C-alpha positions in Angstrom: 0.0 0.0 0.0 3.0 2.4 0.6 3.6 2.2 -3.2 0.2 3.6 -3.9 0.1 6.1 -1.0 0.7 9.2 -3.2 -1.9 8.2 -5.7 -4.4 7.4 -3.0 -3.8 10.7 -1.3 -4.1 12.7 -4.5 -7.3 10.9 -5.6 -8.8 11.3 -2.1 -7.9 15.0 -1.9 -9.4 15.6 -5.4 -12.6 13.8 -4.5 -13.0 15.7 -1.2 -12.5 19.0 -2.9 -15.2 18.2 -5.4 -17.6 17.0 -2.7 -16.9 20.1 -0.6 -17.6 22.3 -3.6 -21.0 20.6 -4.2 -21.8 20.8 -0.5 -21.0 24.5 -0.7 -23.5 24.9 -3.6 -26.2 23.0 -1.7 -25.8 25.3 1.3 -25.9 28.4 -0.9 -29.1 27.1 -2.6 -30.9 26.9 0.8 -30.5 30.6 1.4 -30.7 31.7 -2.3 -32.8 29.3 -4.5 -31.5 31.0 -7.6 -27.8 30.9 -6.7 -26.9 28.5 -9.5 -27.7 28.6 -13.2 -29.2 25.1 -12.9 -31.8 26.5 -10.5 -32.6 29.4 -12.9 -32.9 27.0 -15.8 -35.3 24.8 -13.9 -37.5 27.9 -13.2 -37.3 29.0 -16.8 -38.2 25.6 -18.1 -41.3 25.5 -15.8 -42.3 28.9 -17.0 -41.7 27.9 -20.6 -43.9 24.8 -20.3 -46.7 26.9 -18.7 -46.5 29.4 -21.6 -46.5 26.8 -24.4 -49.3 24.7 -22.9 -51.6 27.6 -22.1 -51.0 29.8 -25.2 -52.2 27.1 -27.6 -50.4 28.4 -30.6 -46.8 27.5 -29.8 -46.7 23.9 -31.0 -43.9 24.6 -33.5 -41.8 26.4 -30.9 -42.1 23.5 -28.5 -41.1 20.9 -31.2 -38.1 23.0 -32.3 -36.9 23.7 -28.8 -37.1 20.1 -27.8 -35.5 19.0 -31.0 -32.5 21.2 -30.3 -32.2 19.8 -26.8 -32.4 16.2 -28.2 -29.7 17.0 -30.8 -27.4 18.4 -28.2 -27.8 15.4 -25.9 -27.4 13.0 -28.8 -24.1 14.6 -29.8 -22.8 14.4 -26.3 -23.9 10.8 -25.7 -22.3 9.8 -29.0 -19.1 11.6 -28.0 -19.2 9.6 -24.7 -19.4 6.4 -26.6 -16.3 7.3 -28.7 -14.4 8.2 -25.5 -15.5 4.9 -24.0 -14.0 3.1 -27.0 -10.9 5.1 -26.7 -10.5 4.2 -23.0 -11.0 0.5 -23.8 -8.3 0.8 -26.5 -5.9 2.3 -24.0 -6.6 -0.5 -21.5 -5.5 -3.0 -24.1 -2.2 -1.2 -24.7 -1.3 -0.5 -21.1 2.0 -2.3 -21.3 3.2 -0.1 -24.2 1.7 3.2 -23.2 1.9 3.1 -19.4 5.7 3.9 -19.3 5.4 6.7 -21.9 2.4 8.3 -20.3 3.9 8.2 -16.8 7.3 9.7 -17.8 6.3 12.8 -15.8 4.9 10.8 -12.9 7.5 11.7 -10.2 5.3 11.1 -7.2 2.9 8.3 -8.1 3.4 4.6 -8.6 4.1 3.1 -12.0 2.3 -0.2 -11.7 0.2 -1.8 -14.4 -2.6 -2.6 -12.0 -2.8 1.1 -10.9 -2.8 2.2 -14.6 -5.8 -0.1 -15.2 -7.5 1.2 -12.1 -7.2 4.8 -13.4 -8.6 3.8 -16.8 -11.5 2.0 -15.1 -12.3 5.2 -13.1 -12.3 7.2 -16.4 -14.4 4.5 -18.1 -17.0 4.6 -15.3 -17.1 8.4 -15.6 -17.8 8.2 -19.3 -20.5 5.5 -18.8 -22.2 7.9 -16.3 -22.1 10.6 -19.0 -23.5 8.3 -21.7 -26.4 7.0 -19.6 -27.2 10.5 -18.3 -27.5 11.9 -21.8 -29.4 8.8 -22.9 -31.9 9.4 -20.1 -32.1 13.1 -21.0 -33.0 12.1 -24.6 -35.6 9.7 -23.4 -37.3 12.3 -21.2 -37.1 15.0 -23.9 -39.0 12.6 -26.1 -41.7 12.1 -23.5 -42.1 15.8 -23.0 -42.5 16.2 -26.7 -45.7 14.2 -26.6 -47.0 15.6 -23.3 -46.5 19.2 -24.0 -48.9 19.2 -27.0 -51.8 17.6 -25.0 -54.5 20.3 -24.6 -54.8 21.6 -21.1 -58.6 21.3 -21.6 -58.3 17.6 -21.1 -57.8 18.3 -17.4 -55.9 15.2 -16.8 -53.5 15.5 -13.9 -50.7 13.7 -15.8 -50.7 16.4 -18.4 -50.9 19.6 -16.3 -48.1 22.1 -16.9 -46.4 21.5 -13.5 -46.3 17.8 -14.2 -44.9 18.2 -17.7 -42.4 20.7 -16.3 -41.3 18.1 -13.8 -40.4 15.7 -16.6 -38.6 18.4 -18.5 -36.6 19.4 -15.4 -35.7 15.8 -14.8 -34.3 15.7 -18.4 -32.4 18.9 -17.6 -31.0 17.3 -14.4 -29.8 14.3 -16.4 -28.2 16.6 -18.9 -26.4 18.5 -16.1 -25.1 15.3 -14.6 -23.7 14.2 -18.0 -22.0 17.6 -18.4 -20.6 17.3 -14.9 -19.2 13.9 -15.7 -17.4 15.4 -18.7 -15.9 18.1 -16.4 -14.8 15.5 -13.8 -13.1 13.5 -16.6 -10.4 16.3 -16.7 -8.7 15.4 -13.4 -9.2 11.7 -14.2 -7.3 12.1 -17.5 -4.5 14.1 -15.7 -4.3 11.3 -13.1 -2.9 9.1 -15.9 0.2 11.4 -15.8 0.5 11.4 -12.0 -1.4 12.2 -8.8 0.1 15.7 -8.6 -1.4 16.6 -12.0 -4.7 15.3 -10.9 -4.8 17.4 -7.7 -3.6 20.5 -9.7 -6.2 20.1 -12.4 -8.9 19.7 -9.7 -7.8 22.9 -8.0 -8.0 24.7 -11.4 -11.3 23.0 -12.3 -13.1 24.3 -9.2 -13.1 28.0 -10.1 -14.1 27.1 -13.6 -17.1 25.1 -12.3 -18.0 28.0 -10.0 -18.0 30.3 -13.0 -20.2 28.0 -15.0 -22.6 27.1 -12.1 -23.0 30.6 -10.6 -26.1 32.4 -11.9 -25.5 35.9 -13.2 -26.4 38.2 -10.3 -28.5 40.6 -12.3 -30.5 37.8 -13.9 -31.2 36.2 -10.5 -32.3 39.5 -9.1 -34.7 39.9 -12.0 -36.3 36.6 -11.3 -36.9 37.5 -7.7 
C-alpha cells in the first residue's frame, strides 16, 4: 500500500475537494434558491412549459426547442461512446503506453494494475455521462408528446407543472452528463501522475463555479 500512497492521497484529496464544492452549492441554494444557473434554468423551463401549454399556438416552438435539446444530448452521448471506446483501447495497450504516459509521474506509482484502475475510473465516468445523456434524450421525447396535449383535457398527468417536472428531470440528467465530462479532466490528468490530478482539480473548481453561478443581475430579475 505504501507504493500507492501518493496516488491514493491525490485521488482522495481531489474527491474531497469536489464533494466540498458541491456541498457549498447546496448550502448556498438553501439561502438563495436562484444561486446556480441550474436552478434558474429549472425555473425558466417550468415557465416555458406553462406558456407553451396555455398559449395554444406555440406547438412549432415546442417541437423546435425540444429538437435542439435532443440533438445536443445525442451529440454528447455519441461523444461519450467514442471516449469509452478510446479508454478501452488504451486499456489493451497498457504495457506499451503506461511507461510513456507516466514519464512525468515523479510522485505516483508506475504499476500496471494502478494504470488499469485509473482507466477503469475514467471508463466509469464516461459511462455515467453516456447513460445520463441517454436518459435526457428519453425524457425529452416524453415531454414532446405531453406538452402538446391540450390543457382542456384536465388530466393530472398532463398539467403544466407535471410536464415541467419531466422536463426538469431531463435537464437534471443533462447537467449530470456535463458534470461527468468536467470530472473527466482530473481523471485524465491522473494518468500522468497524482500531482497533476490534484492540480487540475484545483483549477477546475473555479471554472465550475464560473459555470454554475447564476448571473447576479439575472437572478435578481427573477426575484
